[in-house]
N, C-alpha and C positions, 0 to 999 in steps of 0.2 A: 378764506384764501381765494375761493372762487370769485368773490366780489372784487378782489384786487387783481384778478387775472393770473393768480398763482396756482400751483398744483394744490388741490385740497389736502389738508393735513390737519390733524389736531390730536390732542391728548386729554384724557380726563384724569386729573390728578387731585390728590388731597395734599395740602401743604400744612405742616404742623408749625406752630409758632415756637418761640424759644422755650415755652413752658410745656411743650409736647401736645398741646390741645390743637385740634384742627381749626384752621382759620376759616372764618365765614366771609361772605362776599364783601362786607364793608372793610374788613382787614386785608382782603386779597387785592382790592383795587390799588391801594398804594404800593403793595408789594410788587404787583405786576408792573406798575409804572416805574418803580425803582430799578427793576431788572430788565426793562425793555420788552416785557411780555404782553401779548394781546390776550385779553380775557373776555369770555362771554359766559353767560349762565346757561344752564340746561334749558331754562325757560326761553331764552333768546334763540337757542338752536331749534327748539320745537317750533317757535313762532316763525322763524325763517323757513324751515322745511315745509310747514303747512301752507305758507303763502307762495312758495316757489317750486315745490315739487308736487306733481300730480299724485292723488291718492287712488284714483280710479282711471281706467282706460275704457273708452267706448269700443265695443267689439262687434255690435250688431245693430241693425235698424230694420224694421219691417212695419208694414201697414197691418193693423190688427182690428178687424171688424168685430164688435162685441154686441151683446144684447142691448147695451146702453148707448151705442154709437161707435163711430170709427175713432180709433186711437192710433198713434204711432208708438210702437214699442222700441225703446232704446235699451240695448243690453250693455251693461258695464261690468268690468271685472276689477275687484279690489286688488291693487298692487301689493298690499301688505299680506293678505291671506288667500287670495285667489277666489274668494266667494263672488258669485255673480249676482248682480242686482238689476232691477228693471225700472225704468221710468216710462210710464204711460202718459203720453201727451195728447191732449185733445184741443184742437183749434190752434190759433196763432197766439203764441205766448211771448213773442219777441219784441213787443212794443214798449217795454219798460213799465207798463201798468201792472198793478197787483192782479194776481190770479189765485184761484182756489188751489190749494195743495193739500194732499193727504199723504202723510208718512205712514206706511202700513208695514208692520213686521209680519213676515211670513208665518202662516199658521196652517199647516197641512190639514189638520182635522176640520178646522172651521172653513177655510177657503176652498178646499177641494171636496171634502166629504160631508160638508154641511152639518157638522156635529151640533147637537143640541146643547152641548156643555159650554159652548162659548158663542159669542156673537161676532166673531172676527169676519166671517163670510158676509153676513148682513151689513156690517160696517163698511167693508170694501165695496160691496155693490151699491150701497147708498151713496158713497163718495163718488163712484163712477157715474151714477145717475145724476147727481147734483152738478158734477163738472160738465156733463153734456148739456144739461139744462142751462147752465151759465154760458155755454158756448166755447169755453176754453178752461184749461186747468191741467194739473199734473197729479198723477199718483206715483209716489216713490215707493216701490215695493222692495223692502229690505229682506234679503234672504239670510238664513243662518243665524238668526237672533233668537 
């Protein structure tokens, strides 16, 4: 509806055939055409929302000097669940060229307390060191996972 400039509206329905069995998409398309209905799949709706609606909102930005070099920390909040995530950016990454990226899931015991039961902290530190050595890159720090 929004794409057509109309007020957004929709309904999720199951339509039964004459035999009482729920119709599937291949049967629903001609049914919708016959009755002048617009039909989309849940897959279409998800794809549209993912490409047109933001999933995170930037909430903060600050310079972050570290033992590995200077980064810019960008704080993001998930619109879906409110969890805050951080992107640590080193150097200029906006030229369209490939950059090093580390996706790191939060690990309180390894990242903060240097637990010997995991290597999360050392992995994070090695990534930050490697990014600064390369001159640019990003650490995406996912919280709440």
